[in-house]
C-alpha positions as CSV (number, residue, x, y, z in Angstrom):
1,M,-46.1,18.7,-82.8
2,S,-42.5,17.5,-83.7
3,T,-43.8,14.0,-83.6
4,T,-46.8,14.8,-86.0
5,R,-44.4,16.6,-88.3
6,A,-41.6,14.0,-88.4
7,L,-44.3,11.2,-89.2
8,F,-45.8,13.5,-91.9
9,I,-42.5,14.1,-93.6
10,R,-41.7,10.3,-93.4
11,D,-45.1,9.5,-95.1
12,F,-44.6,12.1,-97.7
13,L,-41.2,10.8,-98.6
14,I,-42.6,7.2,-99.0
15,A,-45.5,8.3,-100.9
16,R,-43.4,10.3,-103.3
17,S,-41.4,7.3,-104.2
18,Y,-44.5,6.0,-105.8
19,R,-45.2,8.4,-108.0
20,L,-47.3,6.1,-110.6
21,A,-49.4,5.1,-107.8
22,V,-50.4,8.7,-107.1
23,V,-51.1,9.4,-110.7
24,L,-53.3,6.3,-111.0
25,D,-55.1,7.1,-108.0
26,L,-56.2,10.5,-109.5
27,I,-57.0,8.6,-112.8
28,L,-59.4,6.2,-110.8
29,G,-61.1,9.2,-109.1
30,V,-61.8,10.8,-112.5
31,L,-63.1,7.6,-114.0
32,N,-65.5,7.3,-110.8
33,L,-66.6,10.7,-111.8
34,L,-67.4,9.6,-115.4
35,V,-69.4,6.7,-114.3
36,Y,-71.9,9.1,-112.6
37,Y,-71.6,11.6,-115.4
38,F,-72.8,9.1,-117.8
39,I,-75.4,7.7,-115.5
40,S,-76.9,11.3,-115.4
41,Q,-76.8,11.6,-119.0
42,T,-78.6,8.2,-119.4
43,F,-81.4,8.6,-117.1
44,G,-81.9,12.3,-116.8
45,D,-82.1,14.2,-113.6
46,P,-84.4,13.7,-110.8
47,A,-86.4,16.6,-109.2
48,P,-84.0,19.4,-108.2
49,S,-85.7,19.6,-104.7
50,D,-84.3,16.1,-104.0
51,L,-81.0,17.2,-104.7
52,G,-80.1,19.6,-101.9
53,G,-79.6,22.6,-104.1
54,A,-77.6,20.8,-106.7
55,P,-78.7,21.8,-110.4
56,S,-78.3,18.2,-111.7
57,Y,-77.7,14.6,-110.4
58,F,-74.1,14.9,-111.8
59,A,-73.5,17.9,-109.7
60,F,-74.9,16.2,-106.7
61,A,-72.9,13.1,-107.0
62,G,-69.8,14.7,-108.1
63,V,-69.7,16.9,-104.9
64,G,-70.5,13.7,-102.8
65,I,-67.5,11.9,-104.5
66,A,-65.3,14.7,-103.6
67,M,-66.5,14.6,-99.8
68,T,-66.4,10.9,-99.8
69,T,-62.5,11.0,-100.7
70,V,-62.1,13.3,-97.6
71,I,-64.3,10.9,-95.4
72,N,-62.4,8.0,-96.2
73,A,-59.0,9.6,-95.5
74,A,-60.4,11.0,-92.1
75,S,-62.0,7.8,-91.0
76,A,-59.9,5.1,-92.1
77,A,-56.3,6.6,-92.8
78,V,-55.1,6.0,-89.2
79,S,-56.1,2.2,-89.1
80,G,-54.8,1.7,-92.7
81,R,-51.5,3.4,-91.6
82,V,-51.4,1.2,-88.3
83,R,-52.3,-2.1,-90.5
84,Q,-49.4,-1.3,-92.9
85,E,-47.0,-0.6,-90.3
86,Q,-47.7,-3.9,-88.7
87,L,-47.2,-5.7,-92.0
88,T,-43.9,-3.9,-92.7
89,G,-42.7,-4.4,-89.2
90,T,-42.1,-0.7,-88.5
91,L,-44.9,-0.4,-85.8
92,E,-42.8,-1.8,-83.2
93,A,-39.7,0.5,-83.8
94,T,-41.9,3.4,-83.9
95,L,-43.4,2.8,-80.7
96,T,-40.0,2.5,-78.9
97,Q,-39.5,6.4,-79.7
98,P,-40.7,8.9,-77.2
99,V,-43.9,9.3,-79.1
100,S,-47.4,10.1,-77.5
101,S,-50.5,8.2,-78.6
102,S,-52.2,11.5,-79.8
103,G,-49.1,12.7,-81.6
104,L,-48.9,9.1,-83.5
105,A,-52.6,9.3,-84.3
106,A,-52.2,12.9,-85.7
107,G,-49.0,12.2,-87.5
108,M,-50.2,9.0,-89.3
109,S,-53.5,10.7,-90.4
110,G,-51.8,14.0,-91.6
111,L,-50.6,13.2,-94.9
112,P,-53.6,11.1,-96.3
113,F,-56.0,13.8,-95.0
114,L,-54.1,16.5,-96.8
115,A,-53.6,14.3,-100.0
116,A,-57.4,13.5,-99.9
117,A,-58.3,17.3,-99.7
118,V,-56.1,17.9,-102.6
119,R,-57.7,15.1,-104.6
120,A,-61.1,16.3,-103.8
121,A,-60.3,19.8,-105.1
122,A,-58.7,18.2,-108.5
123,Y,-62.1,16.2,-108.8
124,L,-64.1,19.3,-108.5
125,L,-61.8,21.2,-110.8
126,L,-61.6,18.7,-113.6
127,G,-65.2,18.2,-113.3
128,A,-65.9,21.9,-114.0
129,L,-63.2,21.9,-116.9
130,I,-64.2,18.9,-118.8
131,L,-67.8,17.7,-117.6
132,D,-69.7,21.0,-117.0
133,L,-69.8,20.9,-113.5
134,D,-70.8,24.4,-112.6
135,F,-70.5,26.3,-109.3
136,P,-71.9,29.9,-109.9
137,Q,-72.9,30.6,-106.3
138,A,-70.0,28.9,-104.6
139,D,-68.8,30.1,-101.2
140,W,-65.2,28.7,-101.4
141,G,-64.4,29.9,-97.9
142,G,-67.4,27.9,-96.7
143,A,-66.4,24.9,-98.7
144,V,-62.8,24.9,-97.3
145,A,-64.4,25.1,-93.8
146,V,-66.8,22.3,-94.2
147,L,-63.7,20.0,-95.5
148,A,-61.5,20.9,-92.7
149,I,-64.0,20.5,-89.9
150,S,-65.2,17.3,-91.5
151,G,-61.7,15.9,-91.2
152,I,-61.2,16.7,-87.8
153,A,-64.7,15.5,-86.6
154,L,-64.5,12.1,-88.6
155,S,-60.8,11.6,-87.6
156,S,-62.4,10.4,-84.2
157,L,-63.7,7.4,-86.2
158,G,-60.4,6.7,-87.7
159,I,-58.8,6.8,-84.4
160,L,-61.2,4.5,-83.1
161,S,-60.7,2.3,-85.9
162,A,-57.1,2.2,-85.5
163,A,-57.6,1.0,-81.7
164,L,-59.7,-1.9,-83.3
165,V,-56.8,-2.8,-85.5
166,M,-54.5,-2.7,-82.7
167,V,-56.6,-5.1,-80.8
168,V,-58.0,-7.7,-83.4
169,K,-55.4,-7.0,-86.2
170,R,-57.6,-7.7,-89.2
171,G,-60.2,-4.9,-88.0
172,D,-59.4,-3.0,-91.3
173,V,-62.1,-5.3,-92.9
174,V,-64.6,-4.0,-90.4
175,V,-63.3,-0.4,-90.9
176,S,-63.7,-0.4,-94.6
177,L,-67.4,-1.8,-94.3
178,G,-68.3,0.9,-91.8
179,V,-66.9,3.6,-94.0
180,F,-68.7,2.3,-97.0
181,A,-71.9,2.3,-95.1
182,L,-71.3,5.8,-93.7
183,G,-71.2,7.2,-97.2
184,L,-73.7,5.1,-98.9
185,F,-76.5,5.8,-96.5
186,S,-75.7,9.5,-95.7
187,G,-76.1,11.1,-99.3
188,S,-72.9,10.6,-100.9
189,V,-74.4,9.7,-104.3
190,F,-78.1,9.6,-103.9
191,P,-80.5,11.7,-101.6
192,I,-81.5,10.1,-98.2
193,S,-85.0,10.5,-99.2
194,V,-84.9,7.5,-101.5
195,L,-83.9,5.4,-98.5
196,P,-86.5,3.1,-96.8
197,G,-88.6,5.1,-94.3
198,W,-87.2,3.2,-91.2
199,L,-83.6,4.1,-92.4
200,Q,-84.1,7.8,-93.0
201,P,-84.0,8.8,-89.4
202,I,-80.7,7.0,-88.7
203,A,-79.3,8.7,-92.0
204,E,-80.4,12.1,-90.7
205,V,-78.1,11.9,-87.6
206,M,-75.1,10.5,-89.2
207,P,-72.0,12.9,-88.9
208,T,-71.2,12.4,-92.5
209,R,-74.6,13.5,-93.5
210,F,-73.7,17.0,-92.3
211,S,-70.5,16.7,-94.3
212,F,-72.3,16.2,-97.6
213,D,-75.0,18.7,-96.9
214,G,-72.7,21.2,-95.8
215,L,-70.4,21.0,-98.8
216,R,-73.1,21.2,-101.1
217,D,-74.8,24.1,-99.5
218,A,-71.6,26.0,-99.6
219,L,-70.9,25.0,-103.4
220,F,-74.4,25.5,-104.7
221,G,-75.5,28.2,-102.3
222,S,-78.5,26.2,-101.3
223,G,-78.5,26.7,-97.7
224,D,-76.6,27.9,-94.5
225,W,-73.6,25.7,-94.4
226,S,-72.5,27.2,-91.0
227,G,-75.2,25.3,-89.3
228,D,-73.5,22.0,-90.5
229,V,-70.2,23.1,-89.6
230,A,-71.5,23.9,-86.0
231,V,-72.8,20.3,-85.9
232,L,-69.6,18.8,-87.0
233,C,-67.8,20.8,-84.3
234,L,-70.0,19.3,-81.8
235,F,-69.2,15.9,-83.0
236,A,-65.5,16.6,-82.8
237,V,-65.8,17.8,-79.2
238,V,-67.9,14.8,-78.1
239,L,-66.0,12.1,-80.1
240,L,-62.3,13.0,-80.1
241,P,-61.5,12.6,-76.6
242,P,-62.9,9.1,-76.0
243,A,-61.5,8.0,-79.4
244,L,-58.0,9.2,-78.2
245,W,-58.6,7.4,-74.9
246,A,-59.3,4.2,-76.9
247,F,-56.3,4.4,-79.0
248,A,-54.1,5.2,-75.9
249,A,-55.6,2.1,-74.3
250,A,-55.3,-0.1,-77.1
251,L,-51.5,0.7,-77.5
252,R,-51.0,-0.1,-73.6
253,A,-52.8,-3.5,-74.1
254,A,-50.6,-4.3,-77.2
255,K,-47.4,-3.5,-75.3
256,R,-48.4,-5.6,-72.3
257,G,-49.4,-8.4,-74.4
258,G,-46.4,-8.2,-76.6
259,S,-48.7,-8.1,-79.8
260,I,-47.4,-4.9,-81.4
261,A,-45.5,-6.7,-84.1
262,E,-48.2,-9.3,-84.6
263,Y,-50.4,-9.2,-87.6
């Protein structure tokens, strides 16, 4: 925990020194919300039955954008931090310290995930205040539970991606493509019912699909979010141990090959 806390504080101090970037990131997220708001105003809303209980397409997409922010942080944050440390030359110095691979993974992903959760909440709040996004039946405790367990379950993908970056260096490109596909095909901004028939069964079993469905169930009162949380817990139990093993193996291989500082 001391390693995780130290890395969290370090990343926070670095991020705090770039205040303009934080503000611009929030503005970009709001502009993204506006795009889907105007799309919904232009073309009207599809049948509510296709929107998982959301009262409008904008409500459906707005929640999807908020969850996508958390998914991106959980599944790409560790690899992004590893890549950044390779480029700045600090990864080798960090690994000379008595840190475990699991502590390193947790510490590097801590601040990005917390920041993403705050941004997701800000997007939903701004959507409610200025864009008529309404949650009359919201279960906020359920929403927090879905966001938290989604971050834990999907962090396994982030840890695996970090292992890939350690081995092939430019694996961040593959990671970005994979994260984009996860969001696109599991119901982030359109229902999976509009996908080609052969692709729908694949989308149904993606872990991110349960994140999107669970958050919408919690916010719109359209279903039992606890079932989605249970499935995400199962994903976490199954995926986290091999992900941590792969990350530790990648670190050992990089140390043996003397390639930690290479990028």
